[in-house]
ZALUMVEX-70389 format. One record per residue (C-alpha): residue in one letter; chain; x negated, z, y. Coordinates in nm, 3 decimals. Layout:
# residues N
{node 'A','A',{X,Z,Y}} ...
***
This chain:
# residues 369
{node 'M','A',{1.645,-1.350,2.699}} {node 'A','A',{1.807,-1.210,2.386}} {node 'K','A',{1.764,-0.836,2.341}} {node 'M','A',{1.698,-0.616,2.040}} {node 'L','A',{1.655,-0.251,1.946}} {node 'A','A',{1.311,-0.116,1.862}} {node 'A','A',{1.189,0.234,1.776}} {node 'R','A',{0.882,0.296,1.990}} {node 'L','A',{0.631,0.578,2.006}} {node 'H','A',{0.559,0.667,2.369}} {node 'A','A',{0.330,0.966,2.311}} {node 'L','A',{0.147,1.108,2.010}} {node 'G','A',{0.322,1.407,1.858}} {node 'E','A',{0.656,1.322,2.015}} {node 'P','A',{0.963,1.162,1.851}} {node 'M','A',{1.009,0.788,1.870}} {node 'S','A',{1.279,0.656,2.099}} {node 'V','A',{1.507,0.361,2.027}} {node 'D','A',{1.462,0.121,2.320}} {node 'T','A',{1.614,-0.213,2.416}} {node 'I','A',{1.350,-0.484,2.454}} {node 'D','A',{1.327,-0.865,2.444}} {node 'V','A',{1.343,-1.051,2.115}} {node 'P','A',{1.000,-1.214,2.072}} {node 'T','A',{0.947,-1.588,2.062}} {node 'P','A',{0.732,-1.722,1.777}} {node 'R','A',{0.418,-1.916,1.867}} {node 'P','A',{0.357,-2.254,1.693}} {node 'T','A',{0.208,-2.099,1.375}} {node 'D','A',{0.431,-1.788,1.374}} {node 'V','A',{0.762,-1.702,1.212}} {node 'L','A',{1.038,-1.486,1.356}} {node 'V','A',{1.184,-1.246,1.099}} {node 'R','A',{1.506,-1.050,1.126}} {node 'V','A',{1.406,-0.718,0.973}} {node 'K','A',{1.643,-0.588,0.704}} {node 'A','A',{1.433,-0.297,0.579}} {node 'C','A',{1.096,-0.141,0.651}} {node 'G','A',{0.928,0.105,0.418}} {node 'I','A',{0.793,0.434,0.547}} {node 'V','A',{0.449,0.519,0.417}} {node 'P','A',{0.399,0.876,0.293}} {node 'N','A',{0.151,0.965,0.567}} {node 'M','A',{0.331,0.808,0.865}} {node 'A','A',{0.397,1.153,1.013}} {node 'N','A',{0.023,1.226,1.000}} {node 'V','A',{-0.062,0.890,1.153}} {node 'I','A',{0.147,0.945,1.466}} {node 'N','A',{0.051,1.311,1.497}} {node 'N','A',{-0.299,1.366,1.358}} {node 'W','A',{-0.463,1.026,1.304}} {node 'P','A',{-0.671,1.012,1.625}} {node 'T','A',{-0.828,1.346,1.531}} {node 'W','A',{-0.883,1.261,1.165}} {node 'Y','A',{-1.003,0.901,1.207}} {node 'P','A',{-1.112,0.832,1.567}} {node 'H','A',{-1.297,0.519,1.447}} {node 'Q','A',{-0.968,0.365,1.326}} {node 'P','A',{-0.760,0.333,1.643}} {node 'L','A',{-0.384,0.319,1.681}} {node 'P','A',{-0.220,0.064,1.914}} {node 'K','A',{-0.180,0.147,2.281}} {node 'L','A',{0.144,0.327,2.352}} {node 'P','A',{0.431,0.262,2.371}} {node 'A','A',{0.403,0.090,2.034}} {node 'I','A',{0.630,-0.026,1.753}} {node 'F','A',{0.516,0.109,1.417}} {node 'G','A',{0.645,0.020,1.070}} {node 'L','A',{0.403,-0.105,0.804}} {node 'D','A',{0.615,-0.275,0.538}} {node 'P','A',{0.892,-0.498,0.677}} {node 'A','A',{1.117,-0.728,0.477}} {node 'G','A',{1.396,-0.950,0.598}} {node 'V','A',{1.517,-1.303,0.661}} {node 'V','A',{1.333,-1.575,0.851}} {node 'E','A',{1.527,-1.643,1.171}} {node 'A','A',{1.310,-1.916,1.324}} {node 'V','A',{0.970,-2.077,1.278}} {node 'G','A',{0.710,-2.223,1.512}} {node 'E','A',{0.665,-2.599,1.535}} {node 'A','A',{0.344,-2.592,1.326}} {node 'V','A',{0.497,-2.394,1.036}} {node 'L','A',{0.542,-2.627,0.740}} {node 'S','A',{0.640,-2.428,0.430}} {node 'T','A',{0.844,-2.132,0.552}} {node 'K','A',{1.194,-2.208,0.675}} {node 'P','A',{1.487,-2.022,0.835}} {node 'G','A',{1.693,-1.835,0.580}} {node 'D','A',{1.400,-1.749,0.351}} {node 'R','A',{1.401,-1.394,0.213}} {node 'V','A',{1.055,-1.255,0.281}} {node 'Y','A',{0.818,-0.962,0.291}} {node 'V','A',{0.574,-0.961,0.583}} {node 'S','A',{0.224,-0.846,0.495}} {node 'P','A',{0.087,-0.644,0.790}} {node 'L','A',{-0.274,-0.752,0.732}} {node 'R','A',{-0.409,-0.914,1.048}} {node 'S','A',{-0.756,-1.047,1.120}} {node 'C','A',{-0.929,-1.282,1.363}} {node 'G','A',{-0.859,-1.582,1.138}} {node 'S','A',{-1.171,-1.774,1.235}} {node 'C','A',{-1.481,-1.585,1.119}} {node 'Q','A',{-1.662,-1.680,0.798}} {node 'V','A',{-1.480,-1.431,0.571}} {node 'C','A',{-1.140,-1.520,0.718}} {node 'R','A',{-1.208,-1.889,0.661}} {node 'G','A',{-1.294,-1.795,0.302}} {node 'G','A',{-0.956,-1.627,0.261}} {node 'E','A',{-1.094,-1.271,0.255}} {node 'L','A',{-0.907,-1.137,0.557}} {node 'S','A',{-0.957,-0.771,0.466}} {node 'R','A',{-1.333,-0.815,0.515}} {node 'C','A',{-1.289,-0.927,0.876}} {node 'R','A',{-1.436,-0.695,1.142}} {node 'Y','A',{-1.095,-0.708,1.314}} {node 'F','A',{-0.908,-0.589,1.002}} {node 'T','A',{-0.585,-0.438,1.132}} {node 'L','A',{-0.265,-0.325,0.965}} {node 'N','A',{0.016,-0.428,1.195}} {node 'G','A',{0.253,-0.143,1.276}} {node 'Y','A',{-0.006,0.109,1.160}} {node 'F','A',{-0.375,0.126,1.261}} {node 'S','A',{-0.689,-0.086,1.295}} {node 'T','A',{-1.031,-0.045,1.136}} {node 'S','A',{-1.198,-0.205,1.439}} {node 'R','A',{-1.264,-0.053,1.779}} {node 'D','A',{-1.164,-0.394,1.910}} {node 'G','A',{-0.841,-0.386,1.713}} {node 'Q','A',{-0.626,-0.371,2.026}} {node 'R','A',{-0.687,-0.743,2.063}} {node 'I','A',{-0.497,-0.790,1.735}} {node 'F','A',{-0.223,-0.545,1.838}} {node 'D','A',{-0.179,-0.743,2.160}} {node 'L','A',{-0.125,-1.062,1.961}} {node 'Y','A',{0.119,-0.901,1.718}} {node 'P','A',{0.274,-0.593,1.880}} {node 'Y','A',{0.580,-0.577,1.653}} {node 'G','A',{0.586,-0.345,1.352}} {node 'G','A',{0.886,-0.318,1.123}} {node 'F','A',{1.080,-0.050,1.313}} {node 'C','A',{1.272,-0.310,1.514}} {node 'E','A',{1.538,-0.575,1.463}} {node 'Y','A',{1.311,-0.880,1.499}} {node 'M','A',{0.937,-0.936,1.467}} {node 'T','A',{0.689,-1.221,1.484}} {node 'A','A',{0.418,-1.269,1.224}} {node 'P','A',{0.162,-1.536,1.133}} {node 'Q','A',{0.281,-1.778,0.868}} {node 'H','A',{-0.003,-1.681,0.634}} {node 'S','A',{0.141,-1.327,0.606}} {node 'I','A',{0.468,-1.433,0.445}} {node 'V','A',{0.558,-1.346,0.085}} {node 'N','A',{0.876,-1.504,-0.049}} {node 'I','A',{1.082,-1.252,-0.243}} {node 'P','A',{1.332,-1.332,-0.520}} {node 'D','A',{1.704,-1.260,-0.507}} {node 'T','A',{1.646,-0.995,-0.776}} {node 'M','A',{1.438,-0.792,-0.530}} {node 'T','A',{1.635,-0.603,-0.267}} {node 'F','A',{1.502,-0.580,0.087}} {node 'E','A',{1.472,-0.205,0.035}} {node 'Q','A',{1.253,-0.259,-0.272}} {node 'A','A',{1.047,-0.514,-0.082}} {node 'G','A',{0.981,-0.241,0.174}} {node 'K','A',{0.756,-0.085,-0.091}} {node 'L','A',{0.551,-0.400,-0.146}} {node 'G','A',{0.264,-0.280,0.070}} {node 'Y','A',{0.181,0.006,-0.162}} {node 'I','A',{0.266,-0.188,-0.477}} {node 'G','A',{0.049,-0.475,-0.358}} {node 'T','A',{-0.235,-0.237,-0.270}} {node 'S','A',{-0.222,-0.103,-0.626}} {node 'Y','A',{-0.224,-0.459,-0.759}} {node 'G','A',{-0.527,-0.544,-0.547}} {node 'A','A',{-0.710,-0.244,-0.692}} {node 'L','A',{-0.626,-0.356,-1.047}} {node 'K','A',{-0.760,-0.701,-0.965}} {node 'H','A',{-1.090,-0.544,-0.859}} {node 'A','A',{-1.089,-0.353,-1.188}} {node 'A','A',{-1.025,-0.675,-1.384}} {node 'A','A',{-0.739,-0.502,-1.565}} {node 'G','A',{-0.614,-0.686,-1.870}} {node 'P','A',{-0.488,-0.674,-2.228}} {node 'G','A',{-0.636,-0.420,-2.467}} {node 'Q','A',{-0.793,-0.200,-2.202}} {node 'V','A',{-0.756,0.170,-2.129}} {node 'A','A',{-0.692,0.275,-1.768}} {node 'L','A',{-0.751,0.616,-1.614}} {node 'I','A',{-0.540,0.671,-1.301}} {node 'D','A',{-0.633,0.976,-1.098}} {node 'G','A',{-0.331,1.074,-0.888}} {node 'I','A',{-0.081,0.901,-1.115}} {node 'T','A',{0.226,1.072,-0.967}} {node 'G','A',{0.177,0.942,-0.611}} {node 'T','A',{0.297,0.619,-0.454}} {node 'L','A',{-0.017,0.425,-0.547}} {node 'G','A',{-0.045,0.597,-0.884}} {node 'V','A',{0.304,0.513,-1.013}} {node 'A','A',{0.274,0.154,-0.892}} {node 'S','A',{-0.070,0.119,-1.053}} {node 'T','A',{0.072,0.247,-1.380}} {node 'L','A',{0.356,-0.003,-1.398}} {node 'L','A',{0.136,-0.291,-1.288}} {node 'A','A',{-0.132,-0.199,-1.541}} {node 'L','A',{0.127,-0.197,-1.819}} {node 'A','A',{0.264,-0.532,-1.697}} {node 'S','A',{-0.092,-0.669,-1.706}} {node 'G','A',{-0.122,-0.585,-2.075}} {node 'V','A',{-0.328,-0.265,-2.054}} {node 'S','A',{-0.288,-0.087,-2.388}} {node 'K','A',{-0.300,0.271,-2.265}} {node 'V','A',{-0.278,0.451,-1.932}} {node 'L','A',{-0.427,0.797,-1.894}} {node 'G','A',{-0.310,0.976,-1.583}} {node 'T','A',{-0.366,1.300,-1.396}} {node 'G','A',{-0.162,1.480,-1.132}} {node 'R','A',{-0.067,1.825,-1.009}} {node 'N','A',{0.310,1.821,-1.034}} {node 'E','A',{0.418,1.883,-1.393}} {node 'E','A',{0.772,1.752,-1.342}} {node 'L','A',{0.648,1.427,-1.189}} {node 'L','A',{0.394,1.389,-1.470}} {node 'K','A',{0.680,1.403,-1.720}} {node 'R','A',{0.871,1.138,-1.527}} {node 'V','A',{0.568,0.910,-1.526}} {node 'K','A',{0.518,0.948,-1.901}} {node 'E','A',{0.883,0.861,-1.959}} {node 'L','A',{0.817,0.516,-1.809}} {node 'A','A',{0.638,0.419,-2.134}} {node 'P','A',{0.599,0.721,-2.365}} {node 'D','A',{0.399,0.531,-2.628}} {node 'R','A',{0.144,0.394,-2.381}} {node 'I','A',{0.107,0.670,-2.118}} {node 'E','A',{-0.068,1.005,-2.162}} {node 'V','A',{-0.086,1.261,-1.882}} {node 'M','A',{-0.278,1.576,-1.798}} {node 'R','A',{-0.217,1.827,-1.523}} {node 'L','A',{-0.514,1.873,-1.291}} {node 'G','A',{-0.664,2.218,-1.329}} {node 'E','A',{-0.617,2.234,-1.705}} {node 'G','A',{-0.964,2.099,-1.776}} {node 'S','A',{-1.209,1.826,-1.689}} {node 'T','A',{-1.049,1.487,-1.630}} {node 'G','A',{-1.363,1.305,-1.739}} {node 'A','A',{-1.394,1.504,-2.062}} {node 'W','A',{-1.024,1.455,-2.136}} {node 'A','A',{-1.048,1.078,-2.087}} {node 'K','A',{-1.347,1.059,-2.319}} {node 'S','A',{-1.163,1.266,-2.582}} {node 'R','A',{-0.865,1.028,-2.572}} {node 'T','A',{-1.085,0.720,-2.623}} {node 'G','A',{-1.308,0.823,-2.913}} {node 'G','A',{-1.584,0.927,-2.675}} {node 'E','A',{-1.607,0.584,-2.511}} {node 'G','A',{-1.418,0.645,-2.187}} {node 'A','A',{-1.166,0.433,-1.996}} {node 'D','A',{-1.243,0.072,-1.912}} {node 'F','A',{-1.170,0.148,-1.549}} {node 'V','A',{-1.064,0.430,-1.320}} {node 'I','A',{-0.818,0.389,-1.034}} {node 'S','A',{-0.874,0.673,-0.789}} {node 'A','A',{-0.537,0.693,-0.616}} {node 'L','A',{-0.578,1.037,-0.463}} {node 'G','A',{-0.465,1.116,-0.111}} {node 'A','A',{-0.694,1.114,0.190}} {node 'K','A',{-0.707,1.494,0.190}} {node 'A','A',{-0.771,1.540,-0.183}} {node 'P','A',{-1.086,1.733,-0.280}} {node 'V','A',{-1.383,1.511,-0.349}} {node 'E','A',{-1.460,1.706,-0.667}} {node 'T','A',{-1.147,1.562,-0.828}} {node 'M','A',{-1.275,1.207,-0.790}} {node 'L','A',{-1.624,1.300,-0.908}} {node 'D','A',{-1.471,1.445,-1.224}} {node 'S','A',{-1.254,1.141,-1.297}} {node 'M','A',{-1.553,0.909,-1.251}} {node 'Q','A',{-1.712,1.073,-1.555}} {node 'G','A',{-1.421,0.941,-1.762}} {node 'V','A',{-1.526,0.576,-1.735}} {node 'R','A',{-1.712,0.397,-2.011}} {node 'R','A',{-2.054,0.233,-1.984}} {node 'G','A',{-2.020,-0.082,-1.777}} {node 'G','A',{-1.682,0.029,-1.647}} {node 'K','A',{-1.542,0.018,-1.296}} {node 'V','A',{-1.424,0.290,-1.059}} {node 'V','A',{-1.191,0.160,-0.787}} {node 'N','A',{-1.105,0.389,-0.499}} {node 'V','A',{-0.779,0.301,-0.329}} {node 'G','A',{-0.665,0.636,-0.190}} {node 'G','A',{-0.963,0.804,-0.026}} {node 'V','A',{-1.072,1.167,-0.048}} {node 'S','A',{-1.139,1.440,0.205}} {node 'D','A',{-1.520,1.441,0.219}} {node 'R','A',{-1.820,1.218,0.158}} {node 'L','A',{-1.879,1.135,-0.209}} {node 'P','A',{-2.217,1.260,-0.339}} {node 'V','A',{-2.286,0.990,-0.597}} {node 'D','A',{-2.556,1.013,-0.864}} {node 'V','A',{-2.692,0.661,-0.823}} {node 'K','A',{-2.919,0.694,-1.126}} {node 'W','A',{-2.610,0.759,-1.336}} {node 'L','A',{-2.450,0.448,-1.185}} {node 'M','A',{-2.762,0.252,-1.272}} {node 'D','A',{-2.807,0.388,-1.623}} {node 'E','A',{-2.439,0.350,-1.713}} {node 'Q','A',{-2.400,0.022,-1.519}} {node 'V','A',{-2.086,0.159,-1.356}} {node 'Q','A',{-1.944,-0.022,-1.054}} {node 'L','A',{-1.797,0.181,-0.766}} {node 'I','A',{-1.556,-0.034,-0.564}} {node 'G','A',{-1.355,0.029,-0.249}} {node 'S','A',{-1.018,-0.146,-0.223}} {node 'N','A',{-0.811,-0.127,0.095}} {node 'W','A',{-0.528,-0.384,0.071}} {node 'F','A',{-0.434,-0.709,-0.103}} {node 'T','A',{-0.413,-1.077,-0.024}} {node 'T','A',{-0.086,-1.249,0.060}} {node 'A','A',{-0.134,-1.455,-0.257}} {node 'Q','A',{-0.155,-1.134,-0.460}} {node 'G','A',{0.159,-1.011,-0.286}} {node 'Q','A',{0.329,-1.332,-0.397}} {node 'E','A',{0.211,-1.269,-0.755}} {node 'V','A',{0.377,-0.927,-0.747}} {node 'A','A',{0.701,-1.079,-0.617}} {node 'D','A',{0.684,-1.341,-0.893}} {node 'M','A',{0.637,-1.065,-1.152}} {node 'V','A',{0.961,-0.912,-1.028}} {node 'A','A',{1.132,-1.251,-1.044}} {node 'T','A',{1.037,-1.298,-1.410}} {node 'G','A',{1.118,-0.941,-1.510}} {node 'A','A',{0.755,-0.852,-1.588}} {node 'L','A',{0.774,-0.581,-1.321}} {node 'D','A',{1.084,-0.362,-1.294}} {node 'L','A',{1.132,-0.185,-0.961}} {node 'S','A',{1.438,0.012,-1.069}} {node 'Y','A',{1.218,0.322,-1.083}} {node 'L','A',{1.234,0.343,-0.703}} {node 'I','A',{1.470,0.603,-0.557}} {node 'T','A',{1.573,0.436,-0.233}} {node 'K','A',{1.668,0.654,0.062}} {node 'P','A',{1.779,0.434,0.354}} {node 'F','A',{1.806,0.541,0.719}} {node 'P','A',{1.943,0.352,1.018}} {node 'L','A',{1.697,0.274,1.297}} {node 'S','A',{1.854,0.547,1.510}} {node 'N','A',{1.739,0.804,1.250}} {node 'V','A',{1.381,0.684,1.225}} {node 'N','A',{1.235,1.024,1.318}} {node 'E','A',{1.439,1.198,1.050}} {node 'A','A',{1.321,0.940,0.797}} {node 'I','A',{0.953,0.990,0.885}} {node 'S','A',{0.970,1.369,0.867}} {node 'G','A',{1.174,1.357,0.546}} {node 'R','A',{0.926,1.126,0.375}} {node 'A','A',{0.643,1.366,0.453}} {node 'T','A',{0.811,1.647,0.258}} {node 'D','A',{0.988,1.451,-0.015}} {node 'S','A',{0.954,1.585,-0.371}} {node 'D','A',{0.997,1.259,-0.565}} {node 'G','A',{0.635,1.151,-0.521}} {node 'G','A',{0.565,0.791,-0.612}} {node 'F','A',{0.925,0.733,-0.716}} {node 'S','A',{1.051,0.784,-0.362}} {node 'N','A',{1.131,0.489,-0.136}} {node 'Y','A',{1.218,0.582,0.224}} {node 'V','A',{1.321,0.282,0.431}} {node 'V','A',{1.453,0.217,0.778}} {node 'T','A',{1.724,-0.049,0.789}} {node 'P','A',{1.747,-0.195,1.144}} 
***
C-alpha cells in the first residue's frame, strides 16, 4: 500500500511524532483529500495537554491519534457512490461528524446529533470513539478520508492557508445566523479581538450590519480591529466600565440587536453577564466561545425583556459553502489573516507558537503537509 506521513500524538502532554502510515482508501461515500494546509486552533496546546482534566465529558480519540481540525486541500480520489465531488477539486473539509441516521441528522442538523464529534479534535459524546474509528484522520497528515457531505468547495481566490481558518470563520458565521444578523442592525461582540471575534466582525459587516460594538483587553488589537472599518466599528477596552452600559449609551439607550459572546473558555463569567445587559428588548445573545463557570441567569429578566439566549457550537457544510462563496464574490476579504506556515515536521513548534501568539484573531497558524 502507498505510504504517507502523519503527525500523531502517542501520549498526552508529549510532543507529536511524525510517523509513516498507510494512505487510507475511501469508502463508497467518502472522498480522499490530499491535505495542503491545516489550521491550528488557538487552544490546541490545551486540548492535547489539559483537555481530559478540563472536560472529561468530551473525550479525545484513543491514542495514537491524528489531530488537526481545519484541513484544506485537493480531492485525490472519490468513492463509487460520490456524485458531485470529483478529483482535482479544491476543498475545505468540515470536521463535523455525526451518526448520519438519527432524526436530527436526517433533518440536516448534524450538530444536534448525540454523536457530535469534531474530527481531529474531540467529541461531545462518550460514545464518540465510534466516530473516531470511522474517521481517524485529522488534518496533520498528507492524506485523509472524509464523508462527501463534509466537503466545501473553495474558490481559486482563497488560498489553502486561508481555507485552514474556515472552521473558526464558519463558526462565527453560524453564530450570526442564529442571531439573524442583517442590514441596519447593531451588533455587540464581546471578545472582538480573538479568532471568533474578528471573524464575526467582518462577517457581520458583510451581512449589512450598520454598526459593530466590540470589547477586548488588548488595546493594540482593539485599534487594529477598528481600522478594519473605522466608520462602522467602535471598541472599548474591558475594565474601563460596564460593557452593557456602554452598549446602551452608543445606541440611544436601546441596546444592540444581538450580542455575540466570543470569549474564551477560561474567561470570567461576569464578563458575559455584563455584555448580556447591552442587548435590546427582544434581542438575542449567542454564545460561541464559552466561559469559565456556570452562568447564573436571571430568567425573569429574560422573560420580561423577551431576550433569547442561544448556544452555537459549529456550522453546517452549507453555511461553510456560503462563506466560501462570499470570498469568491469579494464580499468577504480574508487578507486580514497573517499566515504563519509550518511544515509537518515542525507541528509541535506550530502548536506551541500558536498558544503564545500576540496577533490574536488576525493570526493564522497552519501546518502544510
